[in-house]
N, C-alpha and C positions, 0 to 999 in steps of 0.2 A: 793525141787525146784518146783516153780509153773508151772502148765501145760501151754503150749503155748496157746495164744488166737486163737480161731478158725478163719479160713480164712473169714468166713461169718461175724464174729464180726468185723474183720479188715475192710472189705468192707463197712459195715454199719456205722462204726465209721468214716471212711474216708469220706464217702458221707455226713454224718451229719456235719462234720467239714467244708467241702467245701461249703455246703449249707449255714451254718452260716456265714462263712467268706465272701462268695460272696454277700450275702444280706447286711451285714454291710459295706463292701467296696463300693458297688454300692450306697447305701443310703447315706453314710457319707463321703466317701473318704478313701483311704488307710492310709494316714498319720494320720488321725483323730481317727483311730481305733487302740486301743492297743491290744496286745495279751491276756491280761486279759479279755477284752470284748469278744474276739473270744472264749476264754475258757468258759466263762459264757454262751454265746449263744449256743455253741455246746454241753455243758455238759460234756466235756472231760477235764481231767487234762492237764496242760501244758506239763508235761513230755510225755504224750501220743501224744499230738499234735506235739511235736518236734521229735518224732519217725517217724511220717509221713512226716514231712517237717522240714528240718534242720534250716530253717530261715523263717522269714516273707516274704521275697522276693520269696522264693520257693513256699510258699502258694499262694501269689498273682499270680504268673505265672500259677500255677495249676488251680486256679479259672478261669483265663482268657482262658486257653486251653479248659476246660470243657464247659465254656459258649460259646466259639466259636463253638464247636461241636453242642450244642443244638440250638444255635441261627441260624446258617446256615442251619441246618437240618429242623428247623421250617419254615424258608423262602423257602427252596426247596420244602417241602411238600405242601405248599400253591401254589407256582408258577407252579409246575409240574402237578397239577390237571388240568391245562388249556392246551388245545391241540394246539391252534393257537399261533405260535411263537411271533407275535406282542403283543398279549394280555398277553402272559407270561411276557414280559418285563414290561408292564404296571402294572401287578399284583404285581411286586416288590414294587411299590409305594403304592398300596392298603394295602399290608402287613405292610409296614413302617407306614402308617397312623394309622393302628390299634395298632401297637406297641407304637407309640407316644401318643396315647390316654389312654394307660394303667395307672392305678394309680401307682405312684412311679417312672414313667419314668424320668430318669436323664441323658438322652443322651447316647452317645457311651461309654461303659465301657472301651474300649481299649484306646480311646482318653483321657478319664478321668485318667486312669492309666498312660498313657504317660505324661500327663500334670503334674502329681505329681512325677513320678519316672523315666520317660524315659531318661532324661539327665544324671541321676546318676546310672541307672540300665541297664546294657547291656542285662540281661535276660528278663526284662520287655519290653525293646525296641524290642528285637528279637520276642517276642510273639505278640506285637502290629503289627509289620511289617508282621508277618506270617498271622495274621487274615486279615489285609488289603489286602494282596496279594490274599488270598483265596476268600475273598468277591469280589474283582476285577475279578478274574477268573470265579467265579460263574456267575456274571452279564455278563461278556464277552461271555460266552457260550450261554446265552439266547439271547443276542443282535446279536451275529453272526448268530444264527439260524433264526433270523428275517430278515437277509440279509441287515442290515443297517450298514454302516461304521462309527458308532457313539459311539463305546464302551467307549472311554475315557470321552466323554461328559455325557453319561448316568451315569457312575460311579461317576463323579464329582457332578452331580445333586443329586444322592442318598446320597453321603457323605455330601454335603451341606445341604440337607434336614435334615439329622440326627443332624448335628451340630446346625442348626438354631432352630429346634424343641427342642433340649436339652436346649438351652439358653432361648427361648421364652416360653416354656411350652405349646406350641400350635401345634396341629397336622397339621395345614394348610400347612406348607412347603411341606409335602408329596403330597398334592393335586396340589400345584403349580408346583412342579417338574414333576409330572405325566403329567400335561397338556403340559409342555415343551417337554417332551419325546414323547408324542403323535404326536406333530408337527414334531419332528426330524425323527420319524419313518415313517411319511407320512400316507396317507389314507390306511385303511385296504384293 
């Protein structure tokens, strides 16, 4: 009987799988990527992949969950370096502009997944809603700390900038949204 695979090997293989799947799904779309492509990109046999995730849907949800943690943590790391509450809110849009300008930016991974699978996958829809709620709450905390009753407007400007930049391929929507939020927040 073969020896069990070490915990560390499992962790490394799972991370390699999630890295490969996330990259492929984000670049090309979930439905355009077959599991054989995920297998080739991850270097793992399909049997091993399906030990980690029973279905492609499970793999999609796992990539979105992990991306959510990294994405919101990166945003928080940037914003929370700033002491002044008003400037923290504006820093959200500075961070978005940098993200939009990155090579390979394809808009919001959660909206992309929702557009492909949301109507037919309750698990994907739940993960998309979870991310959007968490992003909303993250922005709400910063806007509330700035003392302005404009949470929903700021969230809509952020979401709109993400969608517009994803479609246009231009980071300018972040700058435009930032300018609108600066007006909403008033003078420093």
